[in-house]
C-alpha positions in Angstrom: -6.8 -19.6 4.4 -4.3 -16.6 4.2 -5.3 -13.2 2.8 -2.4 -12.2 0.8 -1.0 -9.2 -0.9 2.2 -7.9 -2.3 3.7 -4.6 -1.3 6.5 -2.1 -0.3 7.4 -1.6 3.1 7.7 2.0 4.2 11.0 2.8 6.2 10.5 3.5 9.9 11.7 7.3 9.5 9.3 7.9 6.7 6.5 6.1 8.9 7.4 8.6 11.7 7.0 11.4 9.6 3.6 10.2 8.3 2.5 9.3 11.7 3.1 12.6 13.0 0.1 13.8 10.6 -2.5 11.8 12.7 -5.2 13.3 14.6 -7.8 16.2 14.1 -10.2 14.2 11.8 -13.5 13.2 13.1 -14.4 9.7 12.1 -10.7 8.5 11.2 -9.6 5.2 12.4 -5.6 5.9 12.0 -3.5 3.1 10.8 -0.4 2.1 13.3 2.9 3.2 11.4 4.5 -0.4 11.4 1.4 -1.2 9.2 2.3 1.6 6.4 2.8 -0.1 3.1 2.4 0.5 -0.6 0.0 -2.1 -2.0 1.2 -3.5 -5.3 -1.3 -6.2 -5.7 -4.2 -7.5 -3.7 -4.5 -11.3 -3.9 -7.1 -12.0 -1.4 -8.1 -15.3 0.7 -6.6 -18.4 -0.8 -5.6 -21.8 0.0 -2.3 -22.9 1.3 -1.2 -24.5 -1.9 -1.9 -21.5 -3.8 -0.2 -19.4 -1.2 3.0 -21.5 -1.6 2.7 -21.5 -5.5 2.5 -17.7 -5.4 5.4 -17.1 -3.0 7.6 -19.4 -5.2 6.7 -17.6 -8.5 7.4 -14.1 -7.2 11.1 -15.2 -7.0 11.0 -14.9 -10.8 10.7 -11.1 -10.5 13.9 -9.5 -11.8 14.0 -6.0 -11.5 16.4 -3.3 -10.1 16.0 -1.2 -6.9 14.2 2.3 -7.6 13.4 5.4 -5.7 10.0 5.9 -4.2 8.7 9.5 -3.6 6.0 10.2 -0.9 4.3 13.4 -1.9 1.6 15.0 0.2 -1.7 13.6 1.3 -5.1 13.2 -0.6 -8.3 11.5 0.0 -10.0 8.4 -1.6 -13.8 8.8 -2.1 -14.8 12.5 -3.0 -18.6 12.7 -2.0 -18.1 9.9 0.7 -14.7 10.1 1.7 -13.2 6.6 2.8 -9.5 7.0 3.5 -6.9 9.7 3.9 -3.7 8.7 1.9 0.0 9.7 1.4 0.5 10.0 -2.3 3.2 7.8 -4.2 4.8 9.2 -7.3 3.7 6.7 -10.0 7.4 6.4 -11.5 7.9 4.0 -14.4 9.9 1.3 -12.3 7.0 1.6 -10.0 4.4 1.0 -12.5 6.3 -1.7 -14.4 6.6 -3.9 -11.0 3.3 -3.5 -10.2 2.1 -4.5 -14.0 4.4 -7.5 -13.8 3.0 -8.8 -10.5 -0.5 -8.2 -12.0 0.5 -10.6 -15.1 2.0 -13.1 -12.6 -1.3 -13.5 -10.7 -3.2 -13.6 -13.8 -1.1 -16.6 -14.8 -2.1 -18.1 -11.5 -5.7 -18.0 -12.3 -6.7 -14.9 -10.3 -8.9 -12.4 -11.8 -7.7 -9.0 -13.0 -7.2 -6.2 -10.6 -10.7 -4.2 -10.6 -9.1 -0.9 -9.8 -6.6 1.3 -11.7 -3.3 1.2 -9.8 -2.9 4.3 -7.7 0.1 4.0 -5.5 -0.4 5.2 -2.1 0.0 4.6 1.7 -3.2 4.4 3.6 -2.9 6.6 6.8 -6.7 6.4 8.0 -9.7 4.8 7.1 -12.8 7.0 7.3 -16.3 6.4 8.8 -18.7 9.1 8.6 -16.2 11.8 8.1 -17.8 14.5 6.0 -16.1 15.8 2.8 -15.7 19.5 4.6 -14.0 17.7 7.4 -11.5 16.0 5.2 -10.9 19.1 3.1 -10.3 21.0 6.2 -7.8 18.3 7.4 -6.0 18.1 4.2 -5.7 21.9 4.1 -3.9 22.0 7.4 -1.7 19.0 7.0 -2.2 17.9 3.6 1.6 19.2 2.6 4.8 18.2 3.6 8.1 18.0 2.2 8.8 15.2 -0.3 10.2 11.9 1.4 12.2 9.7 -0.9 13.5 6.1 -0.2 15.0 3.2 -2.2 12.8 0.3 -2.5 15.3 -2.6 -2.6 12.9 -5.4 -2.0 9.2 -6.1 -2.4 7.3 -8.4 0.1 4.2 -10.9 0.4 2.3 -9.6 3.1 -0.5 -11.8 4.9 -3.3 -10.2 7.2 -6.1 -11.6 9.0 -9.5 -11.1 7.7 -10.8 -7.8 9.2 -12.1 -4.3 8.3 -8.4 -3.4 7.4 -5.4 -1.6 8.8 -3.3 -4.6 10.0 -1.7 -6.2 11.6 0.3 -7.4 8.6 3.1 -10.2 8.6 5.8 -10.4 6.0 5.4 -13.9 4.8 8.4 -13.6 2.2 10.7 -10.9 0.7 12.0 -10.5 -2.9 15.0 -8.5 -3.6 15.1 -6.0 -6.4 18.7 -6.5 -7.6 18.5 -7.4 -11.2 
């Protein structure tokens, strides 16, 4: 059964900038730059027939390309930090695309996404990192000039069941060209 999710790819030059922020945080497992992405909708482990239906249905999405802004770093999990992330500005076109994908997945019979959509790029997953270490890391590396790119497509990714961080495979892509 494939494990699927939809997302936006991060251009290589922005990935390079983000990868330069790696290191200096005990307990961090850094994500490889080729696996950086913005998850739009996690789908999960599904059978091949459902995967094909989802892949076909995603072609119905009819939206225009839009700008995506990567703005500084933060962490998820305050008392027990679990990830260091690059923040993505929650623009209207991004939020609307994510909401449309959510509606389509629910129409396919999937449960609603349990968490509020917080657009981000995961840079590191944390094990036993103290909140002080994370705060120190963010105070040194958390700021960088905003990086902007145009999202001209979204993709259907697959991953193998693991503890996260890839490798991710692009199963199909969907142009944003309304």
